[in-house]
C-alpha positions, -999 to +999 in steps of 0.1 A: +000+000+000+028+024+008+042+022-028+006+028-042+002+058-019+035+073-031+025+069-067-009+086-061+007+115-044+032+118-072+004+120-098-012+149-079+020+170-079+034+158-112+047+191-126+064+201-094+080+166-090+091+168-126+108+201-121+125+190-088+137+158-105+152+176-135+169+202-112+183+174-091+195+155-122+211+187-135+229+191-102+241+155-103+254+159-139+270+191-127+291+171-102+305+152-131+310+184-150+332+201-124+350+170-112+370+162-143+401+182-153+403+200-186+410+177-216+406+145-195+377+134-218+378+123-255+392+151-277+380+178-254+411+199-262+404+199-299+368+208-292+378+236-268+399+251-296+368+256-317+348+270-288+376+294-280+380+305-317+343+313-321+343+331-287+373+352-296+367+359-333+329+361-333+330+339-365+330+303-376+364+290-384+374+273-417+384+237-409+416+243-428+427+271-405+462+264-392+455+280-358+431+253-348+447+224-366+457+195-343+494+186-349+488+149-344+457+144-365+463+173-390+427+184-388+403+203-366+367+198-355+356+228-375+351+204-405+322+189-385+288+204-376+295+233-354+263+244-337+273+228-303+305+248-303+287+280-312+264+276-282+295+268-260+311+300-272+280+320-262+282+305-227+319+313-225+312+349-234+286+352-206+310+336-182+339+358-192+320+388-179+326+375-144+359+356-147+389+350-169+398+317-151+403+291-179+388+262-161+357+283-152+354+291-190+358+254-198+330+245-173+308+272-189+313+255-223+307+221-207+274+234-194+260+230-230+264+193-226+250+193-190+219+213-200+214+193-232+214+160-214+190+173-188+167+185-215+171+151-232+158+134-200+128+158-201+119+145-235+126+109-223+100+115-196+075+127-222+083+097-244+078+074-214+044+090-207+034+078-242+051+044-245+042+033-209+009+049-205-009+035-174+023+015-165+038+039-139+064+016-125+078+007-160+078+043-170+100+052-140+123+023-148+126+034-184+135+070-173+159+058-146+179+035-168+185+062-194+190+091-169+214+072-147+233+050-171+269+061-163+277+069-200+248+094-200+262+113-170+297+112-186+285+127-219+267+154-199+301+164-183+324+176-210+325+195-244+310+172-270+285+169-298+270+136-285+249+153-258+232+177-283+228+149-307+210+129-280+188+159-273+179+161-310+171+124-313+149+124-282+130+154-296+126+136-329+113+104-313+087+124-292+076+141-324+072+108-342+048+097-315+028+130-316+028+129-354+015+094-355-012+102-330-024+132-349-018+119-385+009+146-388-009+179-381+009+208-396+023+220-363+040+186-357+054+187-393+069+221-385+083+209-351+098+178-367+114+200-394+130+221-366+142+190-348+157+174-379+174+207-387+189+208-352+199+171-355+217+179-388+238+205-370+249+182-341+266+150-351+268+128-382+262+097-360+227+109-354+217+112-391+201+078-390+172+095-373+167+119-402+165+088-425+141+071-401+119+103-400+115+101-437+105+065-435+080+068-406+064+099-421+059+084-456+047+050-444+023+063-418+006+087-442+003+060-468-011+036-442-036+062-431-046+067-468-036+104-468-040+119-503-009+123-524-013+161-524-014+162-486+016+139-483+036+161-506+025+192-487+036+177-453+069+165-468+076+200-482+069+216-448+093+193-430+120+197-457+117+235-459+118+240-421+148+216-418+166+234-446+159+268-430+175+256-398+205+237-412+209+244-449+233+273-443+259+250-430+260+227-460+258+256-485+287+271-467+307+239-469+299+235-506+312+270-512+344+270-492+353+233-497+346+231-535+313+212-533+322+190-503+289+196-484+298+174-455+335+185-453+346+149-449+366+147-482+385+180-474+391+168-438+407+136-451+428+156-476+441+178-448+446+148-425+468+132-452+487+164-457+494+175-421+489+145-397+517+125-381+526+096-403+507+069-383+475+091-382+472+099-419+438+086-432+455+069-462+482+051-442+465+046-408+465+010-398+429-002-398+415-038-395+406-036-432+440-027-446+456-051-421+437-078-439+416-088-409+381-101-413+352-082-399+346-110-374+382-108-363+378-071-354+345-077-337+356-107-316+394-111-315+400-074-313+373-072-287+353-045-305+320-060-292+332-063-256+347-028-254+317-011-270+292-029-248+312-020-217+317+016-227+280+019-235+275+013-198+305+036-190+342+038-195+356+072-186+385+096-192+403+087-224+388+052-222+411+046-193+388+046-162+371+012-161+346+001-135+343-032-117+331-063-136+302-066-112+288-032-125+290-043-161+275-077-153+246-060-135+237-041-166+242-072-188+218-091-165+192-063-169+196-064-207+194-102-207+161-102-188+148-076-212+160-096-242+143-128-230+111-108-224+113-094-260+116-129-274+086-140-254+067-110-266+081-111-302+047-118-318+030-090-299+058-065-307+062-072-344+034-092-359+013-065-376-023-058-366-040-031-387-060-017-357-026-009-340-006+001-370+010+032-354+024+010-325+038-015-348+053+011-372+070+027-343+085-006-332+098-013-367+114+022-369+129+016-334+146-015-348+160+005-377+171+033-354+189+006-333+207-009-363+220+022-381+243+037-354+258+002-347+264-005-383+280+030-389+302+025-359+314-009-371+321+004-406+341+034-392+362+012-369+368-013-397+376+010-426+388+043-410+398+043-374+395+015-348+374+033-322+352+009-302+334+034-281+299+033-266+294+070-272+293+064-310+262+043-306+244+064-280+217+071-306+203+037-297+197+046-260+159+053-262+148+025-285+172+000-269+159+009-234+123+008-246+128-028-257+147-037-225+120-024-202+092-039-224+110-072-220+113-068-183+076-060-181+068-092-201+090-114-178+075-099-146+039-101-158+044-137-170+062-152-140+054-130-110+018-131-098+020-107-069+016-070-080+034-060-048+064-082-057+065-067-093+067-032-078+094-042-054+115-058-082+111-027-103+120-005-074+151-026-067+162-022-104+157+016-102+178+018-070+204-004-086+210+018-116+210+049-094+236+033-070+258+022-099+257+057-114+267+073-081+294+047-076+308+055-111+315+092-101+323+088-064+342+055-065+360+056-099+361+091-116+367+115-087+392+092-069+412+087-101+417+125-107+425+131-070+455+109-074+469+130-102 
């Protein structure tokens, strides 16, 4: 009864509790943000160079600019979408009014990641309200796993594009749900266009969600027998709004990089020209040019093992590793969820016309799961062996949805007592929260105190 009473009280004060939770979560992420020294996280120094340039020059740098070129890699992050760094520069300017301390300015730039991840969890909560309607305990589990997975807090703590990309993808997923519910009212087409434009300016790894947006919009309108004229109109609205938000970046690239709209070809050219010998794109040792099979990279080179562990959380420059018990705890949660999805496979994927939106969303979630993983594998195999969980963070929402759905299936099938189900879910929530706090207070902070 106590758990039920707590749930009922939470419902009555939902908005207040939501605000308190998000403020508390922001505070928790902020502990990560201020606890890590400058450039102790992946490529933060290179990213800081871009933020600093924009802040000092009030302009966007050319990726070929020698002043921001990294001497090891021969390139800069200015070749890649730059919106995150532009916002970081704005935060730095505000902070510089009060202080010139470099670490304080670094923290101000990091706040873009901290705020972006907090906002991402806001949209995760909105998504949970839709996906787990009338299933409060599973909704809380879904939100808790995403919010407190150590990699989530880590990405909220330093200068990176991953956090803004996650914000963009959570916005897009929420708009998919609203669009499906309303048969794509004009306002949701406009909002989806804004979210897609924002996504395009964050990280190439998130572009799978742009592709998935095209698929879900077209298929859902066809299934709902929308007229061709109306489908075309909706598609034009989404496309024009997205282009209005992000088009300038690709037009600029085409102009200054001789038609290279993504900047990747020019980046590789400059990498070959200025990088240290072992880091040149054309001579860099990769599994592919070493003659390894794809399976050899995935299994013998431990790509799968490292990615799975770092998807839970490996910190610093992939140097701070947690106890095996922590990783195994997450693996167990995922295993239970996977078993539950197998048990519920027919209900999840065998199409029923009266629930077409639900099934379409499930299918799109599968595609959204596959694309980031495949892109990461291809990149590691052909370009640069980088088995890092942050490169597949785009899967976090659909992956956790299937995990929690599977856990729900297992509990509903094998546990008869409603009270026991609630206790098990509560234990799982407490477990992921404890693991997250252990990550920062047992592993990250102590490591940097020793330096």
